[in-house]
C-alpha positions in Angstrom: 64.8 -20.5 -3.4 66.9 -22.4 -6.2 66.8 -20.9 -9.5 64.3 -23.5 -11.0 61.7 -22.6 -8.0 62.6 -18.8 -9.1 61.6 -19.5 -12.5 58.6 -21.5 -11.7 57.3 -18.8 -9.5 58.0 -16.1 -12.0 55.8 -17.8 -14.9 53.1 -18.9 -12.3 52.9 -14.8 -11.4 52.1 -13.8 -15.0 49.4 -16.4 -14.8 48.1 -14.6 -11.3 48.4 -11.3 -13.3 46.3 -12.6 -16.3 43.4 -13.8 -13.7 43.7 -11.0 -12.0 43.2 -8.7 -14.9 40.2 -10.7 -15.9 38.6 -9.9 -12.7 39.1 -5.8 -13.1 41.7 -5.9 -10.8 45.8 -5.0 -11.8 48.7 -7.6 -11.0 52.1 -6.9 -10.7 55.6 -9.1 -10.5 58.4 -8.1 -8.2 61.2 -10.3 -8.5 62.5 -9.4 -4.8 61.2 -7.3 -1.9 63.0 -4.3 -2.8 61.5 -4.4 -6.3 58.0 -5.0 -4.6 58.6 -1.9 -2.4 59.5 0.6 -5.2 55.9 -1.0 -7.4 54.3 -0.5 -4.3 55.3 3.3 -3.7 54.5 4.0 -7.6 50.9 3.0 -6.8 50.7 5.5 -4.0 50.6 9.1 -5.2 52.2 11.8 -3.0 49.7 13.3 -0.6 47.9 10.3 0.1 46.5 9.0 3.1 47.7 5.6 3.8 46.7 3.3 6.6 46.4 -0.8 6.8 45.4 -3.6 8.7 47.4 -6.1 10.1 50.0 -7.6 7.5 53.2 -9.4 8.2 54.3 -8.9 4.2 53.5 -5.5 3.9 56.1 -4.8 6.6 58.4 -7.6 5.2 59.2 -5.3 2.1 59.8 -2.2 4.5 56.5 -0.1 3.0 55.0 1.2 6.4 58.7 2.4 7.2 59.2 3.8 4.2 55.8 5.9 4.2 56.1 7.2 7.8 59.8 8.4 6.8 58.8 10.4 3.7 57.1 13.5 4.0 55.0 12.7 0.5 52.5 10.7 2.7 50.2 10.7 5.5 50.7 7.3 6.9 47.8 6.7 9.5 49.5 4.3 11.9 46.5 2.6 14.3 49.5 1.5 16.7 50.0 5.2 17.6 46.4 5.5 18.4 45.1 5.2 22.1 41.4 4.9 20.5 42.0 1.8 18.1 38.6 1.8 17.1 39.1 5.4 16.0 42.1 4.1 14.3 40.0 1.8 12.3 37.5 3.7 11.0 39.9 6.0 9.6 40.8 3.5 7.4 37.7 3.7 5.5 38.3 7.3 4.3 41.7 7.0 3.4 42.9 7.4 0.2 45.1 3.6 -0.4 44.8 0.9 2.1 47.5 -1.7 2.6 46.9 -5.5 3.2 48.1 -8.8 2.0 46.1 -12.0 1.5 45.9 -14.9 3.5 45.7 -16.8 0.0 45.6 -16.2 -3.9 44.1 -18.4 -6.7 46.0 -19.2 -10.1 43.5 -17.2 -11.6 43.5 -14.4 -9.4 40.5 -15.0 -6.3 42.2 -13.6 -3.0 40.8 -15.1 0.2 41.0 -13.3 3.2 40.2 -14.2 7.1 39.4 -11.8 9.5 38.9 -11.7 13.3 37.6 -7.9 13.8 36.6 -7.8 10.1 38.3 -4.2 10.2 41.0 -5.9 7.5 38.3 -7.5 5.3 35.7 -4.4 5.6 38.4 -2.2 4.3 39.3 -4.5 1.6 35.6 -4.7 0.2 34.5 -0.8 0.5 35.8 2.5 1.5 39.3 3.4 0.6 39.7 4.5 -2.9 42.7 2.0 -3.5 43.7 -1.1 -2.2 47.1 -2.4 -2.4 48.3 -6.0 -1.5 51.5 -7.4 -1.2 51.4 -11.3 -1.9 54.2 -13.9 -1.7 54.5 -16.7 -4.5 54.1 -18.7 -1.3 50.2 -17.9 -0.8 49.4 -18.7 -4.8 47.3 -22.0 -4.7 45.6 -24.3 -7.3 41.9 -23.0 -6.6 39.3 -21.6 -4.1 39.1 -24.8 -2.5 42.8 -25.1 -1.8 43.0 -21.2 -0.8 40.4 -21.7 1.6 42.2 -24.3 3.2 45.5 -22.5 2.9 43.9 -19.4 4.9 42.1 -22.2 7.4 45.1 -24.7 7.8 47.9 -22.3 7.2 47.5 -18.7 8.0 45.0 -18.8 10.9 47.0 -21.7 13.2 50.1 -19.2 12.9 48.3 -16.1 13.5 46.6 -17.6 16.8 49.9 -18.7 17.8 51.5 -15.3 17.0 48.6 -13.5 18.9 49.0 -16.3 21.9 45.4 -16.9 21.0 43.7 -19.8 23.1 42.0 -21.8 20.2 42.0 -25.4 19.4 44.3 -24.5 15.7 46.5 -23.2 18.0 47.3 -26.4 19.5 46.5 -28.7 16.8 48.2 -26.8 14.0 44.7 -26.7 11.6 41.4 -25.8 11.7 38.9 -27.3 14.1 36.0 -25.3 12.8 35.9 -23.6 16.1 33.9 -21.4 18.0 36.0 -20.7 20.6 35.8 -16.8 21.6 39.5 -16.3 20.6 38.4 -17.7 17.2 40.1 -15.3 14.2 37.9 -16.9 11.6 34.9 -14.5 12.3 34.7 -13.1 8.3 35.9 -14.7 5.3 36.0 -12.5 2.4 36.4 -13.6 -0.8 37.5 -11.5 -3.6 36.6 -12.6 -7.3 35.9 -9.3 -8.9 36.1 -5.6 -8.5 33.1 -3.6 -10.0 35.9 -0.7 -9.6 38.5 -0.1 -12.3 41.6 0.9 -10.6 41.0 0.3 -7.0 42.3 -3.3 -6.5 46.6 -3.5 -7.3 47.9 -7.0 -6.4 52.2 -6.5 -6.1 53.4 -10.7 -6.5 56.7 -11.0 -4.8 58.9 -13.9 -5.7 59.7 -14.4 -1.8 58.1 -16.3 1.1 56.5 -13.7 2.9 54.1 -13.9 5.6 52.0 -16.6 6.0 
């Protein structure tokens, strides 16, 4: 990323943060992954139970590792559970749920697509606080652009990553399929939070996730 793209992202992030604020959500700007980790940890109170769905961006800033290594938090690591359903259900009663977004608009609307619905359902309801880690590569002009990004960028890459047999894993773009392997089962559009202080979005001036 050159200095001009970096500056553009910095300015655009302020627009997104303003949009989030208008939607009763809090936004934060981080110039680097290291700064994003510091901001995210500052949003998680000591003694909190913390968990997450799948989130490459969350891992990219080192947040799960920092939480596991600290005695100040109880991190519910679903990979350590034999019973994955139990781990997913534990998320709904957690103090903090960590996630990324498949796309976010310039005016603060987030789009997420899910296969099992554990991630989108926890974003919508359950955990007391949701902390998003979102790279500036995921910012789109509007909701239509965000939906297209989620379906034609995030979904094909994730199906390839998980080795799923879907049309998009072969063509690279959404075919609006009904494949048994589809991960486009539930679509969540988060355009407003009725609960002040619940949703926090850390925008990172970096290319994170898919």
